[in-house]
All heavy atoms as TSV, in Angstrom:
chain	resi	resn	atom	element	x	y	z
A	1	SER	N	N	124.544	99.851	42.404
A	1	SER	CA	C	124.199	100.819	43.465
A	1	SER	C	C	125.213	101.824	43.461
A	1	SER	O	O	126.431	101.623	43.333
A	1	SER	CB	C	124.280	100.049	44.776
A	1	SER	OG	O	124.003	100.904	45.898
A	2	THR	N	N	124.735	103.055	43.470
A	2	THR	CA	C	125.633	104.213	43.440
A	2	THR	C	C	125.189	105.141	44.535
A	2	THR	O	O	123.931	105.323	44.933
A	2	THR	CB	C	125.685	105.075	42.121
A	2	THR	OG1	O	124.359	105.360	41.891
A	2	THR	CG2	C	126.148	104.201	40.987
A	3	ALA	N	N	126.127	105.856	45.219
A	3	ALA	CA	C	126.004	106.761	46.300
A	3	ALA	C	C	126.895	107.947	46.178
A	3	ALA	O	O	128.039	107.768	45.737
A	3	ALA	CB	C	125.954	106.089	47.598
A	4	MET	N	N	126.435	109.091	46.685
A	4	MET	CA	C	127.281	110.140	46.819
A	4	MET	C	C	126.690	111.203	47.932
A	4	MET	O	O	125.549	111.077	48.243
A	4	MET	CB	C	127.432	111.020	45.496
A	4	MET	CG	C	126.247	111.789	45.029
A	4	MET	SD	S	126.566	113.635	45.686
A	4	MET	CE	C	125.025	114.259	45.106
A	5	GLY	N	N	127.661	111.847	48.553
A	5	GLY	CA	C	127.345	112.763	49.545
A	5	GLY	C	C	128.313	113.795	49.694
A	5	GLY	O	O	129.435	113.715	49.280
A	6	VAL	N	N	127.734	114.987	50.278
A	6	VAL	CA	C	128.650	116.084	50.407
A	6	VAL	C	C	128.380	116.748	51.822
A	6	VAL	O	O	127.177	116.727	52.128
A	6	VAL	CB	C	128.607	117.213	49.329
A	6	VAL	CG1	C	127.129	117.735	49.226
A	6	VAL	CG2	C	129.565	118.230	49.413
A	7	SER	N	N	129.417	117.134	52.563
A	7	SER	CA	C	129.190	117.675	53.844
A	7	SER	C	C	130.049	118.937	53.881
A	7	SER	O	O	131.109	119.008	53.466
A	7	SER	CB	C	129.680	116.692	54.986
A	7	SER	OG	O	129.410	117.231	56.228
A	8	TYR	N	N	129.547	119.991	54.564
A	8	TYR	CA	C	130.221	121.293	54.552
A	8	TYR	C	C	130.063	121.890	56.042
A	8	TYR	O	O	128.921	121.997	56.525
A	8	TYR	CB	C	129.624	122.277	53.578
A	8	TYR	CG	C	130.343	123.620	53.657
A	8	TYR	CD1	C	131.586	123.728	53.212
A	8	TYR	CD2	C	129.578	124.706	53.967
A	8	TYR	CE1	C	132.249	124.878	53.080
A	8	TYR	CE2	C	130.199	125.937	53.985
A	8	TYR	CZ	C	131.687	125.989	53.431
A	8	TYR	OH	O	132.162	127.198	53.462
A	9	ALA	N	N	131.150	122.226	56.615
A	9	ALA	CA	C	131.230	122.767	57.901
A	9	ALA	C	C	131.107	124.295	57.579
A	9	ALA	O	O	132.218	124.918	57.278
A	9	ALA	CB	C	132.528	122.486	58.691
A	10	VAL	N	N	129.921	124.893	57.733
A	10	VAL	CA	C	129.791	126.362	57.497
A	10	VAL	C	C	130.601	127.173	58.498
A	10	VAL	O	O	131.329	128.096	58.131
A	10	VAL	CB	C	128.252	126.656	57.621
A	10	VAL	CG1	C	128.106	128.164	57.358
A	10	VAL	CG2	C	127.502	125.856	56.638
A	11	THR	N	N	130.578	126.795	59.683
A	11	THR	CA	C	131.360	127.371	60.850
A	11	THR	C	C	131.860	126.216	61.798
A	11	THR	O	O	131.410	125.125	61.576
A	11	THR	CB	C	130.460	128.454	61.600
A	11	THR	OG1	O	129.511	127.791	62.239
A	11	THR	CG2	C	129.950	129.518	60.717
A	12	ASP	N	N	132.419	126.629	62.788
A	12	ASP	CA	C	132.873	125.608	63.825
A	12	ASP	C	C	131.546	124.919	64.528
A	12	ASP	O	O	131.644	123.885	64.984
A	12	ASP	CB	C	133.793	126.214	64.864
A	12	ASP	CG	C	135.172	126.402	64.366
A	12	ASP	OD1	O	135.513	125.809	63.319
A	12	ASP	OD2	O	135.918	127.163	65.126
A	13	GLU	N	N	130.589	125.741	64.535
A	13	GLU	CA	C	129.285	125.296	65.108
A	13	GLU	C	C	128.224	124.723	64.257
A	13	GLU	O	O	127.396	123.937	64.629
A	13	GLU	CB	C	128.613	126.538	65.913
A	13	GLU	CG	C	129.443	127.058	66.948
A	13	GLU	CD	C	130.416	128.141	66.536
A	13	GLU	OE1	O	130.305	128.537	65.434
A	13	GLU	OE2	O	131.457	128.452	67.275
A	14	LEU	N	N	128.263	125.107	62.989
A	14	LEU	CA	C	127.180	124.652	62.020
A	14	LEU	C	C	127.610	123.836	60.869
A	14	LEU	O	O	128.751	124.174	60.214
A	14	LEU	CB	C	126.476	125.969	61.453
A	14	LEU	CG	C	125.370	125.661	60.522
A	14	LEU	CD1	C	124.174	125.022	61.074
A	14	LEU	CD2	C	125.010	127.088	59.889
A	15	SER	N	N	127.085	122.713	60.656
A	15	SER	CA	C	127.415	121.932	59.501
A	15	SER	C	C	126.151	121.494	58.732
A	15	SER	O	O	125.126	121.234	59.318
A	15	SER	CB	C	128.299	120.661	59.939
A	15	SER	OG	O	127.562	119.827	60.711
A	16	VAL	N	N	126.223	121.261	57.488
A	16	VAL	CA	C	125.185	120.741	56.638
A	16	VAL	C	C	125.634	119.584	55.696
A	16	VAL	O	O	126.944	119.582	55.385
A	16	VAL	CB	C	124.523	121.925	55.758
A	16	VAL	CG1	C	123.875	122.906	56.725
A	16	VAL	CG2	C	125.572	122.620	55.009
A	17	SER	N	N	124.718	118.830	55.333
A	17	SER	CA	C	125.099	117.673	54.384
A	17	SER	C	C	123.950	117.263	53.556
A	17	SER	O	O	122.698	117.557	53.869
A	17	SER	CB	C	125.644	116.514	55.127
A	17	SER	OG	O	124.554	115.874	56.013
A	18	TYR	N	N	124.275	116.694	52.391
A	18	TYR	CA	C	123.314	116.185	51.382
A	18	TYR	C	C	123.758	114.913	50.853
A	18	TYR	O	O	125.006	114.746	50.579
A	18	TYR	CB	C	123.082	117.196	50.314
A	18	TYR	CG	C	122.157	116.657	49.206
A	18	TYR	CD1	C	120.744	116.612	49.416
A	18	TYR	CD2	C	122.665	116.101	48.055
A	18	TYR	CE1	C	119.957	116.120	48.449
A	18	TYR	CE2	C	121.762	115.658	47.016
A	18	TYR	CZ	C	120.392	115.676	47.340
A	18	TYR	OH	O	119.561	115.118	46.352
A	19	ASN	N	N	122.915	113.859	50.831
A	19	ASN	CA	C	123.336	112.572	50.214
A	19	ASN	C	C	122.340	112.066	49.380
A	19	ASN	O	O	121.073	112.307	49.466
A	19	ASN	CB	C	123.578	111.572	51.468
A	19	ASN	CG	C	124.631	112.040	52.419
A	19	ASN	OD1	O	125.692	111.791	52.078
A	19	ASN	ND2	N	124.328	112.596	53.589
A	20	GLU	N	N	122.809	111.255	48.471
A	20	GLU	CA	C	121.882	110.513	47.424
A	20	GLU	C	C	122.348	109.079	47.238
A	20	GLU	O	O	123.622	108.754	47.297
A	20	GLU	CB	C	121.910	111.163	45.975
A	20	GLU	CG	C	121.144	112.509	45.961
A	20	GLU	CD	C	121.088	112.954	44.442
A	20	GLU	OE1	O	121.675	112.291	43.621
A	20	GLU	OE2	O	120.386	114.054	44.374
A	21	HIS	N	N	121.503	108.222	46.996
A	21	HIS	CA	C	121.682	106.838	46.839
A	21	HIS	C	C	120.726	106.314	45.787
A	21	HIS	O	O	119.639	106.496	45.880
A	21	HIS	CB	C	121.592	106.065	48.166
A	21	HIS	CG	C	121.968	104.497	48.011
A	21	HIS	ND1	N	121.019	103.542	47.984
A	21	HIS	CD2	C	123.088	103.948	47.717
A	21	HIS	CE1	C	121.624	102.373	47.837
A	21	HIS	NE2	N	122.849	102.465	47.634
A	22	GLU	N	N	121.236	105.614	44.804
A	22	GLU	CA	C	120.374	104.847	43.789
A	22	GLU	C	C	120.704	103.347	43.858
A	22	GLU	O	O	121.852	102.983	43.752
A	22	GLU	CB	C	120.573	105.424	42.521
A	22	GLU	CG	C	119.678	104.867	41.371
A	22	GLU	CD	C	119.770	105.491	39.976
A	22	GLU	OE1	O	120.316	106.592	40.026
A	22	GLU	OE2	O	119.323	104.837	39.074
A	23	LEU	N	N	119.709	102.508	43.959
A	23	LEU	CA	C	119.844	101.207	44.074
A	23	LEU	C	C	119.175	100.454	42.842
A	23	LEU	O	O	117.924	100.632	42.733
A	23	LEU	CB	C	119.212	100.566	45.406
A	23	LEU	CG	C	119.264	99.051	45.575
A	23	LEU	CD1	C	120.662	98.567	45.605
A	23	LEU	CD2	C	118.406	98.795	46.782
A	24	ASP	N	N	119.886	99.793	41.984
A	24	ASP	CA	C	119.387	99.050	40.891
A	24	ASP	C	C	119.014	97.727	41.282
A	24	ASP	O	O	119.722	96.876	41.724
A	24	ASP	CB	C	120.505	98.930	39.844
A	24	ASP	CG	C	119.977	98.319	38.542
A	24	ASP	OD1	O	118.838	97.949	38.429
A	24	ASP	OD2	O	120.801	98.146	37.672
A	25	LEU	N	N	117.696	97.462	41.234
A	25	LEU	CA	C	117.050	96.170	41.736
A	25	LEU	C	C	116.920	95.177	40.744
A	25	LEU	O	O	116.400	94.035	40.830
A	25	LEU	CB	C	115.725	96.483	42.344
A	25	LEU	CG	C	115.715	97.318	43.580
A	25	LEU	CD1	C	114.415	97.791	44.058
A	25	LEU	CD2	C	116.521	96.577	44.789
A	26	GLY	N	N	117.620	95.315	39.540
A	26	GLY	CA	C	117.703	94.262	38.548
A	26	GLY	C	C	116.428	94.139	37.810
A	26	GLY	O	O	116.044	94.899	36.815
A	27	SER	N	N	115.560	93.045	38.120
A	27	SER	CA	C	114.382	92.713	37.381
A	27	SER	C	C	113.319	93.747	37.713
A	27	SER	O	O	112.398	93.701	37.051
A	27	SER	CB	C	113.911	91.310	37.964
A	27	SER	OG	O	113.746	91.290	39.333
A	28	SER	N	N	113.454	94.605	38.647
A	28	SER	CA	C	112.510	95.649	38.853
A	28	SER	C	C	112.373	96.695	37.825
A	28	SER	O	O	113.478	97.000	37.283
A	28	SER	CB	C	112.702	96.201	40.293
A	28	SER	OG	O	111.814	97.328	40.535
A	29	THR	N	N	111.265	97.193	37.493
A	29	THR	CA	C	111.178	98.240	36.467
A	29	THR	C	C	111.560	99.586	37.110
A	29	THR	O	O	111.965	100.492	36.302
A	29	THR	CB	C	109.748	98.362	35.913
A	29	THR	OG1	O	108.872	98.625	36.964
A	29	THR	CG2	C	109.428	97.096	35.300
A	30	SER	N	N	111.621	99.832	38.372
A	30	SER	CA	C	111.938	101.044	39.008
A	30	SER	C	C	113.063	100.796	39.924
A	30	SER	O	O	113.074	100.056	40.825
A	30	SER	CB	C	110.649	101.695	39.759
A	30	SER	OG	O	109.669	101.881	38.904
A	31	ASP	N	N	114.146	101.780	39.764
A	31	ASP	CA	C	115.143	101.789	40.686
A	31	ASP	C	C	114.787	102.453	41.996
A	31	ASP	O	O	113.996	103.442	42.003
A	31	ASP	CB	C	116.513	102.470	40.103
A	31	ASP	CG	C	117.090	101.671	39.027
A	31	ASP	OD1	O	116.712	100.467	38.889
A	31	ASP	OD2	O	117.865	102.290	38.328
A	32	GLN	N	N	115.323	102.012	43.123
A	32	GLN	CA	C	115.039	102.672	44.353
A	32	GLN	C	C	116.051	103.857	44.508
A	32	GLN	O	O	117.122	103.648	44.367
A	32	GLN	CB	C	115.140	101.740	45.546
A	32	GLN	CG	C	114.891	102.392	46.935
A	32	GLN	CD	C	114.956	101.338	48.010
A	32	GLN	OE1	O	114.247	100.403	47.931
A	32	GLN	NE2	N	115.864	101.524	49.022
A	33	THR	N	N	115.471	105.052	44.845
A	33	THR	CA	C	116.342	106.144	44.980
A	33	THR	C	C	116.068	106.796	46.422
A	33	THR	O	O	114.968	106.974	46.823
A	33	THR	CB	C	116.051	107.348	43.962
A	33	THR	OG1	O	114.813	107.638	43.922
A	33	THR	CG2	C	116.449	106.792	42.631
A	34	SER	N	N	117.274	107.254	46.964
A	34	SER	CA	C	117.025	107.814	48.254
A	34	SER	C	C	117.831	109.189	48.264
A	34	SER	O	O	118.921	109.305	47.690
A	34	SER	CB	C	117.620	106.923	49.382
A	34	SER	OG	O	117.064	105.694	49.369
A	35	SER	N	N	117.385	110.131	49.068
A	35	SER	CA	C	118.204	111.328	49.259
A	35	SER	C	C	117.837	111.841	50.692
A	35	SER	O	O	116.761	111.605	51.248
A	35	SER	CB	C	117.740	112.429	48.334
A	35	SER	OG	O	116.395	112.779	48.445
A	36	GLY	N	N	118.735	112.642	51.138
A	36	GLY	CA	C	118.651	113.188	52.574
A	36	GLY	C	C	119.414	114.480	52.761
A	36	GLY	O	O	120.420	114.646	52.079
A	37	VAL	N	N	118.838	115.430	53.575
A	37	VAL	CA	C	119.502	116.562	53.960
A	37	VAL	C	C	119.505	116.748	55.468
A	37	VAL	O	O	118.618	116.267	56.114
A	37	VAL	CB	C	118.626	117.782	53.346
A	37	VAL	CG1	C	119.149	119.062	53.882
A	37	VAL	CG2	C	118.506	117.818	51.877
A	38	SER	N	N	120.642	117.160	55.965
A	38	SER	CA	C	120.771	117.302	57.439
A	38	SER	C	C	121.623	118.494	57.878
A	38	SER	O	O	122.333	119.080	56.989
A	38	SER	CB	C	121.365	116.070	58.096
A	38	SER	OG	O	122.678	115.864	57.621
A	39	ALA	N	N	121.362	119.005	59.085
A	39	ALA	CA	C	122.092	120.188	59.567
A	39	ALA	C	C	122.213	119.992	61.092
A	39	ALA	O	O	121.363	119.448	61.682
A	39	ALA	CB	C	121.358	121.432	59.215
A	40	SER	N	N	123.325	120.449	61.662
A	40	SER	CA	C	123.532	120.441	63.066
A	40	SER	C	C	124.139	121.685	63.503
A	40	SER	O	O	124.960	122.288	62.853
A	40	SER	CB	C	124.338	119.210	63.484
A	40	SER	OG	O	125.621	119.282	63.058
A	41	TYR	N	N	123.807	122.075	64.750
A	41	TYR	CA	C	124.433	123.321	65.340
A	41	TYR	C	C	124.856	122.941	66.673
A	41	TYR	O	O	123.990	122.366	67.443
A	41	TYR	CB	C	123.374	124.421	65.339
A	41	TYR	CG	C	123.911	125.685	65.991
A	41	TYR	CD1	C	124.746	126.530	65.220
A	41	TYR	CD2	C	123.586	126.041	67.233
A	41	TYR	CE1	C	125.307	127.691	65.794
A	41	TYR	CE2	C	124.156	127.144	67.889
A	41	TYR	CZ	C	125.017	127.954	67.148
A	41	TYR	OH	O	125.528	129.173	67.565
A	42	THR	N	N	126.026	123.218	67.029
A	42	THR	CA	C	126.570	122.854	68.389
A	42	THR	C	C	126.988	124.115	69.039
A	42	THR	O	O	127.663	124.970	68.552
A	42	THR	CB	C	127.855	122.103	68.287
A	42	THR	OG1	O	127.494	120.804	67.513
A	42	THR	CG2	C	128.403	121.581	69.546
A	43	MET	N	N	126.523	124.295	70.289
A	43	MET	CA	C	126.965	125.410	71.128
A	43	MET	C	C	127.342	124.908	72.573
A	43	MET	O	O	126.422	124.344	73.294
A	43	MET	CB	C	125.714	126.288	71.253
A	43	MET	CG	C	126.050	127.615	72.103
A	43	MET	SD	S	124.602	128.897	72.077
A	43	MET	CE	C	123.227	127.849	72.274
A	44	GLY	N	N	128.529	124.983	72.775
A	44	GLY	CA	C	129.010	124.429	74.091
A	44	GLY	C	C	128.824	122.962	74.142
A	44	GLY	O	O	129.273	122.299	73.259
A	45	GLY	N	N	128.174	122.516	75.167
A	45	GLY	CA	C	127.843	121.004	75.203
A	45	GLY	C	C	126.505	120.549	74.686
A	45	GLY	O	O	126.097	119.458	74.808
A	46	ALA	N	N	125.866	121.462	73.933
A	46	ALA	CA	C	124.480	121.234	73.458
A	46	ALA	C	C	124.623	121.031	71.890
A	46	ALA	O	O	125.186	122.001	71.301
A	46	ALA	CB	C	123.486	122.227	73.865
A	47	THR	N	N	123.926	120.193	71.338
A	47	THR	CA	C	123.772	120.094	69.857
A	47	THR	C	C	122.298	119.846	69.532
A	47	THR	O	O	121.493	119.079	70.067
A	47	THR	CB	C	124.517	118.807	69.377
A	47	THR	OG1	O	125.963	118.910	69.656
A	47	THR	CG2	C	124.416	118.645	67.931
A	48	ILE	N	N	121.899	120.608	68.452
A	48	ILE	CA	C	120.555	120.489	67.812
A	48	ILE	C	C	120.808	120.122	66.484
A	48	ILE	O	O	121.608	120.723	65.690
A	48	ILE	CB	C	119.807	121.949	67.934
A	48	ILE	CG1	C	119.717	122.457	69.353
A	48	ILE	CG2	C	118.528	121.798	67.155
A	48	ILE	CD1	C	119.104	123.849	69.453
A	49	SER	N	N	120.132	119.032	66.058
A	49	SER	CA	C	120.348	118.469	64.689
A	49	SER	C	C	118.926	118.243	64.086
A	49	SER	O	O	118.004	117.915	64.862
A	49	SER	CB	C	121.167	117.278	64.669
A	49	SER	OG	O	120.612	116.256	65.520
A	50	ALA	N	N	118.863	118.314	62.775
A	50	ALA	CA	C	117.642	117.969	62.056
A	50	ALA	C	C	117.947	117.317	60.794
A	50	ALA	O	O	118.956	117.565	60.196
A	50	ALA	CB	C	116.795	119.293	61.824
A	51	SER	N	N	117.041	116.399	60.283
A	51	SER	CA	C	117.293	115.816	58.998
A	51	SER	C	C	115.931	115.478	58.320
A	51	SER	O	O	115.011	115.341	58.997
A	51	SER	CB	C	118.038	114.446	59.181
A	51	SER	OG	O	117.373	113.546	59.946
A	52	PHE	N	N	116.032	115.404	57.070
A	52	PHE	CA	C	114.877	115.014	56.221
A	52	PHE	C	C	115.360	113.971	55.191
A	52	PHE	O	O	116.414	114.218	54.529
A	52	PHE	CB	C	114.321	116.254	55.378
A	52	PHE	CG	C	113.340	115.768	54.421
A	52	PHE	CD1	C	112.039	115.307	54.748
A	52	PHE	CD2	C	113.620	115.816	53.098
A	52	PHE	CE1	C	111.064	114.997	53.876
A	52	PHE	CE2	C	112.714	115.452	52.035
A	52	PHE	CZ	C	111.396	115.048	52.502
A	53	ASN	N	N	114.771	112.791	55.077
A	53	ASN	CA	C	115.106	111.732	54.283
A	53	ASN	C	C	113.953	111.356	53.389
A	53	ASN	O	O	112.807	111.458	53.772
A	53	ASN	CB	C	115.682	110.573	55.008
A	53	ASN	CG	C	116.872	110.949	55.802
A	53	ASN	OD1	O	117.888	111.181	55.155
A	53	ASN	ND2	N	116.739	110.954	56.988
A	54	GLU	N	N	114.134	110.970	52.160
A	54	GLU	CA	C	113.116	110.620	51.221
A	54	GLU	C	C	113.574	109.468	50.429
A	54	GLU	O	O	114.724	109.392	49.869
A	54	GLU	CB	C	112.886	111.792	50.214
A	54	GLU	CG	C	111.832	111.584	49.204
A	54	GLU	CD	C	111.734	112.850	48.239
A	54	GLU	OE1	O	112.594	113.250	47.692
A	54	GLU	OE2	O	110.588	113.170	48.121
A	55	VAL	N	N	112.796	108.474	50.270
A	55	VAL	CA	C	112.877	107.309	49.527
A	55	VAL	C	C	111.882	107.064	48.471
A	55	VAL	O	O	110.665	107.069	48.877
A	55	VAL	CB	C	113.085	105.976	50.387
A	55	VAL	CG1	C	113.424	104.698	49.529
A	55	VAL	CG2	C	114.198	106.170	51.368
A	56	GLU	N	N	112.172	106.994	47.178
A	56	GLU	CA	C	111.242	106.755	46.186
A	56	GLU	C	C	111.364	105.254	45.603
A	56	GLU	O	O	112.447	104.794	45.562
A	56	GLU	CB	C	111.440	107.661	45.065
A	56	GLU	CG	C	111.202	109.088	45.477
A	56	GLU	CD	C	111.489	110.126	44.412
A	56	GLU	OE1	O	112.013	109.807	43.303
A	56	GLU	OE2	O	111.209	111.318	44.609
A	57	ASN	N	N	110.225	104.763	45.231
A	57	ASN	CA	C	110.182	103.315	44.681
A	57	ASN	C	C	110.741	102.377	45.576
A	57	ASN	O	O	111.633	101.517	45.268
A	57	ASN	CB	C	111.013	103.368	43.227
A	57	ASN	CG	C	110.417	104.406	42.422
A	57	ASN	OD1	O	109.282	104.637	42.249
A	57	ASN	ND2	N	111.540	104.954	41.569
A	58	VAL	N	N	110.330	102.409	46.859
A	58	VAL	CA	C	110.790	101.498	47.949
A	58	VAL	C	C	110.595	100.011	47.461
A	58	VAL	O	O	109.527	99.611	46.882
A	58	VAL	CB	C	109.965	101.644	49.278
A	58	VAL	CG1	C	110.385	100.576	50.298
A	58	VAL	CG2	C	110.205	102.992	49.778
A	59	ALA	N	N	111.667	99.215	47.332
A	59	ALA	CA	C	111.738	97.951	46.943
A	59	ALA	C	C	111.375	97.757	45.401
A	59	ALA	O	O	110.838	96.739	45.029
A	59	ALA	CB	C	110.856	96.980	47.953
A	60	GLY	N	N	111.470	98.770	44.723
A	60	GLY	CA	C	111.237	98.781	43.255
A	60	GLY	C	C	109.715	98.986	42.992
A	60	GLY	O	O	109.468	98.937	41.715
A	61	VAL	N	N	108.964	99.324	43.904
A	61	VAL	CA	C	107.491	99.467	43.619
A	61	VAL	C	C	107.354	101.052	43.445
A	61	VAL	O	O	107.487	101.804	44.340
A	61	VAL	CB	C	106.660	99.141	44.851
A	61	VAL	CG1	C	105.138	99.390	44.679
A	61	VAL	CG2	C	106.910	97.559	45.156
A	62	SER	N	N	106.891	101.340	42.332
A	62	SER	CA	C	106.863	102.720	41.752
A	62	SER	C	C	105.864	103.573	42.568
A	62	SER	O	O	105.947	104.800	42.607
A	62	SER	CB	C	106.661	102.878	40.330
A	62	SER	OG	O	105.312	102.354	40.048
A	63	THR	N	N	104.852	102.990	43.188
A	63	THR	CA	C	103.794	103.766	43.994
A	63	THR	C	C	104.128	103.751	45.455
A	63	THR	O	O	103.343	104.325	46.211
A	63	THR	CB	C	102.495	103.084	43.792
A	63	THR	OG1	O	102.560	101.673	44.225
A	63	THR	CG2	C	102.090	103.089	42.348
A	64	THR	N	N	105.316	103.390	45.809
A	64	THR	CA	C	105.648	103.342	47.214
A	64	THR	C	C	106.822	104.253	47.547
A	64	THR	O	O	107.928	104.003	47.203
A	64	THR	CB	C	106.097	102.023	47.759
A	64	THR	OG1	O	105.062	101.019	47.421
A	64	THR	CG2	C	106.350	101.837	49.222
A	65	ASP	N	N	106.470	105.495	48.204
A	65	ASP	CA	C	107.425	106.459	48.594
A	65	ASP	C	C	107.379	106.687	50.005
A	65	ASP	O	O	106.314	106.643	50.678
A	65	ASP	CB	C	107.193	107.786	47.781
A	65	ASP	CG	C	107.304	107.648	46.259
A	65	ASP	OD1	O	108.064	106.655	45.837
A	65	ASP	OD2	O	106.823	108.512	45.674
A	66	LYS	N	N	108.539	107.042	50.633
A	66	LYS	CA	C	108.504	107.242	52.130
A	66	LYS	C	C	109.308	108.396	52.381
A	66	LYS	O	O	110.328	108.721	51.713
A	66	LYS	CB	C	109.097	106.071	52.852
A	66	LYS	CG	C	108.482	104.726	52.642
A	66	LYS	CD	C	107.184	104.658	53.440
A	66	LYS	CE	C	106.510	103.284	53.260
A	66	LYS	NZ	N	105.247	103.160	53.959
A	67	ASP	N	N	108.856	109.278	53.372
A	67	ASP	CA	C	109.610	110.489	53.904
A	67	ASP	C	C	109.830	110.307	55.402
A	67	ASP	O	O	108.910	109.685	56.052
A	67	ASP	CB	C	108.770	111.748	53.634
A	67	ASP	CG	C	108.590	112.047	52.214
A	67	ASP	OD1	O	109.389	111.517	51.388
A	67	ASP	OD2	O	107.700	112.752	51.850
A	68	SER	N	N	110.794	110.892	55.918
A	68	SER	CA	C	111.065	110.783	57.297
A	68	SER	C	C	111.708	112.082	57.745
A	68	SER	O	O	112.547	112.732	56.970
A	68	SER	CB	C	111.863	109.544	57.809
A	68	SER	OG	O	113.248	109.683	57.208
A	69	TYR	N	N	111.413	112.427	58.932
A	69	TYR	CA	C	111.937	113.722	59.552
A	69	TYR	C	C	112.526	113.411	60.983
A	69	TYR	O	O	111.884	112.445	61.551
A	69	TYR	CB	C	110.862	114.773	59.695
A	69	TYR	CG	C	110.052	115.161	58.403
A	69	TYR	CD1	C	108.981	114.421	58.140
A	69	TYR	CD2	C	110.458	116.228	57.714
A	69	TYR	CE1	C	108.291	114.731	56.989
A	69	TYR	CE2	C	109.659	116.556	56.621
A	69	TYR	CZ	C	108.543	115.839	56.119
A	69	TYR	OH	O	107.899	116.163	55.133
A	70	GLU	N	N	113.591	114.018	61.256
A	70	GLU	CA	C	114.089	113.805	62.610
A	70	GLU	C	C	114.579	115.206	63.185
A	70	GLU	O	O	115.349	115.871	62.424
A	70	GLU	CB	C	115.107	112.757	62.613
A	70	GLU	CG	C	115.753	112.528	63.994
A	70	GLU	CD	C	116.885	111.343	63.978
A	70	GLU	OE1	O	117.149	110.884	62.930
A	70	GLU	OE2	O	117.340	111.128	65.024
A	71	VAL	N	N	114.304	115.404	64.435
A	71	VAL	CA	C	114.893	116.636	65.122
A	71	VAL	C	C	115.350	116.085	66.429
A	71	VAL	O	O	114.705	115.277	67.080
A	71	VAL	CB	C	113.840	117.759	65.363
A	71	VAL	CG1	C	114.501	118.859	66.207
A	71	VAL	CG2	C	113.415	118.302	64.014
A	72	ALA	N	N	116.619	116.417	66.713
A	72	ALA	CA	C	117.237	115.759	68.021
A	72	ALA	C	C	117.963	116.935	68.713
A	72	ALA	O	O	118.482	117.867	68.122
A	72	ALA	CB	C	118.217	114.785	67.680
A	73	VAL	N	N	117.899	116.797	70.078
A	73	VAL	CA	C	118.800	117.686	70.961
A	73	VAL	C	C	119.509	116.758	71.869
A	73	VAL	O	O	119.066	115.814	72.384
A	73	VAL	CB	C	117.816	118.577	71.774
A	73	VAL	CG1	C	118.648	119.387	72.763
A	73	VAL	CG2	C	116.902	119.455	70.869
A	74	SER	N	N	120.863	117.002	72.012
A	74	SER	CA	C	121.709	116.186	72.854
A	74	SER	C	C	122.513	117.126	73.671
A	74	SER	O	O	122.933	118.295	73.279
A	74	SER	CB	C	122.546	115.238	72.073
A	74	SER	OG	O	123.357	115.932	71.131
A	75	PHE	N	N	122.889	116.608	74.813
A	75	PHE	CA	C	123.739	117.339	75.778
A	75	PHE	C	C	124.919	116.579	76.171
A	75	PHE	O	O	124.778	115.320	76.480
A	75	PHE	CB	C	122.891	117.724	76.976
A	75	PHE	CG	C	121.673	118.636	76.740
A	75	PHE	CD1	C	120.529	118.032	76.538
A	75	PHE	CD2	C	121.851	119.934	76.630
A	75	PHE	CE1	C	119.381	118.814	76.224
A	75	PHE	CE2	C	120.709	120.861	76.285
A	75	PHE	CZ	C	119.482	120.137	76.108
A	76	ALA	N	N	126.099	117.162	76.306
A	76	ALA	CA	C	127.314	116.490	76.744
A	76	ALA	C	C	127.699	117.094	78.185
A	76	ALA	O	O	127.755	118.221	78.300
A	76	ALA	CB	C	128.388	116.519	75.707
A	77	PHE	N	N	128.007	116.216	79.117
A	77	PHE	CA	C	128.319	116.743	80.391
A	77	PHE	C	C	129.751	116.406	80.737
A	77	PHE	O	O	130.268	115.382	80.385
A	77	PHE	CB	C	127.370	116.121	81.475
A	77	PHE	CG	C	125.895	116.716	81.353
A	77	PHE	CD1	C	124.976	115.864	80.733
A	77	PHE	CD2	C	125.538	117.867	81.705
A	77	PHE	CE1	C	123.734	116.217	80.641
A	77	PHE	CE2	C	124.284	118.415	81.598
A	77	PHE	CZ	C	123.380	117.508	81.006
């Protein structure tokens, strides 16, 4: 299993990141690979964040791919 990620604070308010992961399932013919991109913006006590994640060859099955999206808004009081 190997993984890597990079995160960058563009400004004090904006940050972005990218991550990858590869899982060697041994007897499976296809390795499971995952990747994701995310960004967040903070203004005062409010944060807006979004992410996109993709998994290919889920559990080593080459025809099984999954995508997910998330958008979140949070407030700190």
